[in-house]
N, C-alpha and C positions, 0 to 999 in steps of 0.2 A: 555725418558724410565723411567718408575718410580723405584726408586732404590728398591734392594732385603731389606727386611726386617731382622735384625739383633737382637739377645738376648742379646749381652756383651754391650751395651753401657748405660754410666752413666750420670746420670740428671746432668745439669751447665757443659756440655763440648759444644762443637761446634759441634762433632758429633752427638750428642742427640737432637739437633737442627736443622740438616739438615740431616738427614739418619731416617728412620722407626724404633722404637723399638718395637719389638713382641715378649716375651716370650712364648716358644711352650707350655707349661703349663696351659696355658689360655683356650686352644682348650678340652674342655669336651667332655663328650659321646653324649649330644645332644644339648649343647650350649656353649658360650663362655664367659669365666669371667676372670678378670685380675684386680688386684691391680693399680688405673689408677695414674700412673708418675713412679713408681720403675718397673712394668712390662709392660707397653703399653704407648707410649706417642699420641700425637695428630697425628703426622706424621704416627704413626704404626695403629694408627684408620683409617686413610686415604687408607693405604694400605691394611687394613682389609678391606674396602670399595670396593675397586679396585679389591681385589682378590674374594671377595663374589660377584660383578658386572660380574665378569670373568666367575665364574659358572653360573649364571644366562644366561649369552651367551650361555654357551655350551647346556643348557636346553632350547633355543631357547625362552627365556623370557625377557622380559624388564623392567614393570611396578612393581614397589615395594612401598609398604607402609612402613614410618620410622615414629616413635615416640619415644618418650623418658620420663623417669621415673622422680620423684621429687628429684633431688640431686644437688647440688652447682655446680657440673661440666657435668651432663648431656646433657646440650643442647650443649656447646663446642663438646662435644664427639660427639653427633649426627649430629652436622654440617661437622667435619671430616670425619665422615663416609660416609655421603651423598654426599663430595665431590669426594669422592673415588668411589661411586657407580655412578655418573655422567662421570666421567672420564672413565668408563667402558660402558657410552653408556646407561645408564637406565634411565627410567622416573620415577624419586621419587616424590613419593605424601606424602608431610611432614603435618600429622596432629595433629602437635604439642605435648604438653603435655597429655599423655595418661598412662592408667594403661595396661598392657599387652592383655588382654582378647579385649580392645577397639581397637587395632591395630589388631587382627584376624579380629574383626567386619567388620573393615575397608576393609580387603581385600575382602567380599562380597560386602558390600556397592558401592565399588568404583571400583569393577571389578579387582582387582589388584591380580596374582597369587601369587606376592610374598611378603614377608613381613622380615624387621629387625627392630626389636624394642630395642632400647638403655635401658636396666635396667641390674640391680645388685640384682634384686629381693628382699629378706630379708635379704641379707648381710650387714656387717657394713658398716659406711660410707667410703671412700676410694676405694671402689670395684666399677668396671663398667662391664658390658658386653652386649651381645647380642642376642636374641632369635631369632632364623632363620626360614623361611619356604617358600616353593615353590611350595605348594600343597594343598590348604585350603580342611578342616581344619586342616591337618598336619605340623607338625615343624620335623626339621631337626633330624636326628639319626644319629650313626656313620659312615656311610658311607658316608653321604652329608657333616658332620663334618670334615672328614677326607681329602674329596676331598678339601675343601677349605682352610683348614691347608697346605695341600699339594701346593696348588697354591700360597699361602702369603708366606709361609717360603721358597719356591723354587724361587719366584720372576717370575712365570711363569704368569706374567698378561697379558691380551689384553685388551689396552686401544682401545676406538672408539668412532667416534663421534654421534652426535645427543641426547646426554645426556640431561637432563633438571632435575629444582626442582619446582613443583608447591606448594604453600602453600592451603590446602585445609581446607576449615571453615564447621563446622555445624555436624561433624562427632561425636564429644562428646554428642550433644542434641540427636542425633538419636539412638546412642549407648543406653544412659539413658534411652530412650520411649521404644526401644526395649525390656533391661533387664526386667523393670516395666511392658511390656505386657503378661510375664511370670507366673506374680500373679496376680490374682485378689481376693483379701482377702472380706470375707462377714462381718468380723469385723476387728477393728484397733488392730492389737497384739502389746502388746508393747515391742518393739526390742531395747537393746543396740548394739550400732555400735561403733565398735572400731577400730581407722584405726592407731593407732603408730604415728600419724604425717605424714604419708608416703600419695604417690600419691592418692591412693583410697579416701582420705580424700575428695578431690575436687568431687566426681561423688557418692559414696556408700550412703551417707545420703538422697541425691535426690531421688536417683533410689527406695530405701526404702520407702520413704514417698509415693514416685507415685504407688507402690504395695498396698498402703492401710494401712501401719505400723505406730505405735504412735512410733518415733523414739528419743531414749535417745544418744545424742552423747557424746562420750568419745575420747579424742585426736583426733579430727578431724578438727585440725587447719592445714595447710601446714606450717611443720617447718622441714627444711633439716638438720638440727643439732640432731633430735629426741632425744628431751629432757627427755622425760619418760622411755623410752624402745623401742628395736629395734623393727621396725612392722611385727613382725613374731607369728602367732596363734599357734606356738608349743613352744614358749618361755617362761617361767614363772613368767617374770614379766607383760607381757601381759594378760596371763590367769588371773593372779592375779588381777589385773584391773577390768576385765572383769567381776570377780565373784562380785569384791565389789560394782559394778555398778548393777548388777542384785539386790542384797541383797539391796541396800540403795534405789532401785524406784521400787521395786516388779517386776521386768520385768519378761516376759514369756520365755525369752530367750537372749543370748547375741552372735554376729556374729561378728569376728575378721577378719580382711582382713591384708594382708601381705602387703610388700613394692610395687608390683607391680600389686596386685589386680587378681592374678589368683588362690590364694589359701584361704579358709575359714574355720576358725576356730570357734568352736560350745560351748557355756557354758550353761547349762539347767537352768531352774528356781529353782533348789534347789542348784544352783553354783557347780556343778559338770561339769567338762569336758566330752565330749563326742569325743573322738577319730574318726578319719575322717573314719575308716574301720567300726565301728559302727553306726556311723551317714549314712554310704553308707547302710547298713544292713537296718535302719530304712528307707530311702528312696526307698531300693527295694522294701521292703515290701508295702509301698504306691504305686509304680510303677505297680508292677507284675500282680495285678490282672486285670490292664486294659490293659496290653501287654500279653493275652496267651501265653505259650510257649517262653516268652523273653529272650533273655540273658543278661549277666550281666559281666562286667570284674572287677577284682580286683588284685591288687597286691600281690605277695607273702608273703609281712610283715603281709598282713591282716588276721583278723582272720576266723577260719574255721567253724563259726556258719552260713556263706552262705551255706555251703554243706547239713546242717541239720534243716533248718529253716523250720518250717511247713507251713509257709504262701508261700514261694516261692516253695517248691513241689509241695503245691495243684494249685499253678498256672501255673506248668510244667516248672518254669525257669530252666534255665543252667546256671551255674557260670564257668568263666574260670578264674584260676590264672593265673597271667603273669607276666613279667621282671617288677621289679621296675624302674620308671621313667615317669615324664609325657608325654613323646615322644613315648614310649614303648606302655603304656596304650591307650594313645590318637590314636595310630596307629593301634591296636589290636580292639579296640571299632570300628573304621570304618571298619577295614577288615571284622568282622564277624555280622556287620550290629545289635551291642547290642542296647540295651535300653540306657544303660548307662555305664560309667567305674567310679570305685573309687579308690583312693591312697589314703594311710595310711598317707601322710604327708598332705594331704588336698587339692588336685587337684580333682574336679569332672567333667565328662565331660558327657553330655547328648547330644543325637543325636535327629535330628526332630521328633515329633514335640517340644521336650521341650529343645532345643537346636541346633548347629548347628556342634556340637562335639568336640570342643575345650574347654579347661580349664578357666571356667568364674567363679569367686567367687560371682559374682550379681546374674547369671544364677542358682546357687548353692543355695544362699539364697532366690529365689523364690522357687525352689523346697522344701527348708526346711520350708517355711512359707507356704505352698501350703499344705502340709503333715498336718501342725499342723491345719489349716483351715478345713481339711478333719477331723479330730478328734474331733470334738467339747466335750467339757467337759472332755477331757483328756490332763493333760500336759507334753512338752518334757519328763519331769524327768519319769512320770509313763510311757511314752513311751518306755523310755530307760530300767526302771526297768521291763518290760514285755518281755525282751529279756532272752533267757537261760543263765545262768552264764558262764563265760569264763574268765580265769586268763591269761590275755598276758601280757609278761615281758615287761621293757622297750626296747628300741634298744640298743645293747651292741657292742661296738666294739674296739676290740684288735687291737694293732699296728701290721701292717703287710706292707713290703716294695711293692711299686707297682711292683718292677721288679719280686717279688715273690707272690704275693697273689692271683693268678689267677692259678699259679702251686699249690700252698698248697688247693686251694678250687677244684680242679681237684682230687687230694689225698682224699678228704673230700666224695665227689661224688662216686667215684669210692668204697670206703670202705661202705659207705651205701647202695650202689648197689648191692656189694656183700653180705652184711648183710641180705637186703629183699629177695634177690635169693635164700639163703640158710634157707630160715624162718624164720630168726632170729626177735626178739624183743628188746623192750627198758623198762624198769623198768618194766619186766613182759607182755607188752603190745605187741601183734602182730604189724610188719609193715604191712600196706593196700595200701600205696602209695608212691613214691618215685618222686617227681616233680623236674625237674632238667632244667627248662626253664631259672634260674637264679640261682646260685649256686644249692643250694638242699634243698630242703622242705619234711621232713620225716613225712608221716601222720600214726598215730597208730590207732587201733581198736575202741577205744573210742573217736576219733575224736581230740586228742590234738596231737600237732606238734613240730617239733623242725626246724629251719632254719640257713644255713651258706651260706653266700656270699660274694661274692669280693663288696669293695664300689666303686661306679661308680667315683668318683671325690678325693678319700682320699687315702692314705696309711695307710689302714685298712680292716679288715673283718667286715662283720654285722651278729650279733647273735639275733634272735629271739625265743623264746619258748612260747607256749602256752598251759595249761591244761584246761581239763574240767570239772577238779577234785577239786583242792583247791589252795592256795597260796603256801601253802607247796610243792604240787606237781609241780609244776610251778618249783620252787626252785631246786628241786630235778634233773629235766629234764635238768636244766643246771648246776648243781653242779657235777650231778652223772655221766651227759651222755656227753654234749656238751664240756665244758670245760675241762674235761680229755682227751678227745679224741684230742682236737686242742693243750693241753698243748705236744703231743708225737712231733709235728711238733716245730722246732728249730726257724722257723722262725715267729713264731706267740709271741707277745710279751705283756705288759701290758693291761688290760682292760681301757676304758675311764670311766666305770661304771659297778657295777654288782648288782646282787639281790641275 
């Protein structure tokens, strides 16, 4: 009988070597993530595999794809996890070094319903984790993660005979070929490919070349020390490197890939970053005329321009604002049969015929390059500048303890619902919508909006505002509306940044 996981074990002890360490805080809303060593041990990862395999048993599924990202310890993490899966009777298909979307692709390629991808995504070195799923192209949400947590921490394991591990070759080649097939460029677009020395370095440059792009590699050698910057396309240092490369080489675009290759960041030919929600709007403009009446899903932190865009309106497009989080957007995109889904953090989801529904940075790259190919004579910066003006704030996060943040958000939701019901206004503008799928997003009559929600994985709130008028008005929405309202709640502390 495998021992029950514990959270109180210290390294360099006999107990640490003979019992599984698993801190409960590593189970997040839609994946799992720990500091390897202090928060989870190799035996803890074996326990996680056994618990995950037990859950797969409950679903009547045994066949599972496993892969690992490029970090000094990821292979050993995967092996420990796989040992637990085998103990639960799973048929483990090991695809080796992989970006996360390659593991999702392998579910289709190898006819495997389940996936357990070892990755810390863009987190700093020291972190590890697992992205899990049992129904392609979807990944786990809170209910599934909660059940796995319950099994692991409760020791409710079910060991079973018949488990196996098979090393599968050729998946990487088929994945690259499949991604490249989604773009057939009529001209060699000059592209900066930035990978931050992360896992995408092994796959992204070749895929872009096969799409017909002229590729300039930036930090595309595998180096798990990440000597230049963390592979995160929202990180200032990575964006700076992308901008410098665009200007140095006269490139038309820079594409930046995160540590596990499921997110894509964009810098245009003028050296300007295009946030993923605005990039999503450009892509929706390209796709909507080819899918009349099509639906698009965006997360609640995304620009309000989706609702007023004339190109989308002319195509009869419907836009649904949904919960922030890659699993939530992925699930909603599949549920309503949307053409695509976009999350502001850089996850892009394309359903057939443009993709299989999961977040894949290379499929996103193919869509972006195809969009450029569809607009000969126009630069990406010109396409960006053609969008109406919208002044969106940074994502601001005031501290709020985990045990209090959801109650605080409930109060804010209730206050805004009451204000809207009474015909109230914000800075002289009538409230026209109150979206409560993820905290509260309050829409105003001129298209401006304010958002307050609880962070999914940190002891803090999330605040974003957008003005359709000016930067000064954007600041006023925060300083005169949201900040004073939150200041009335004693549980709300200092902000990580403000506008």
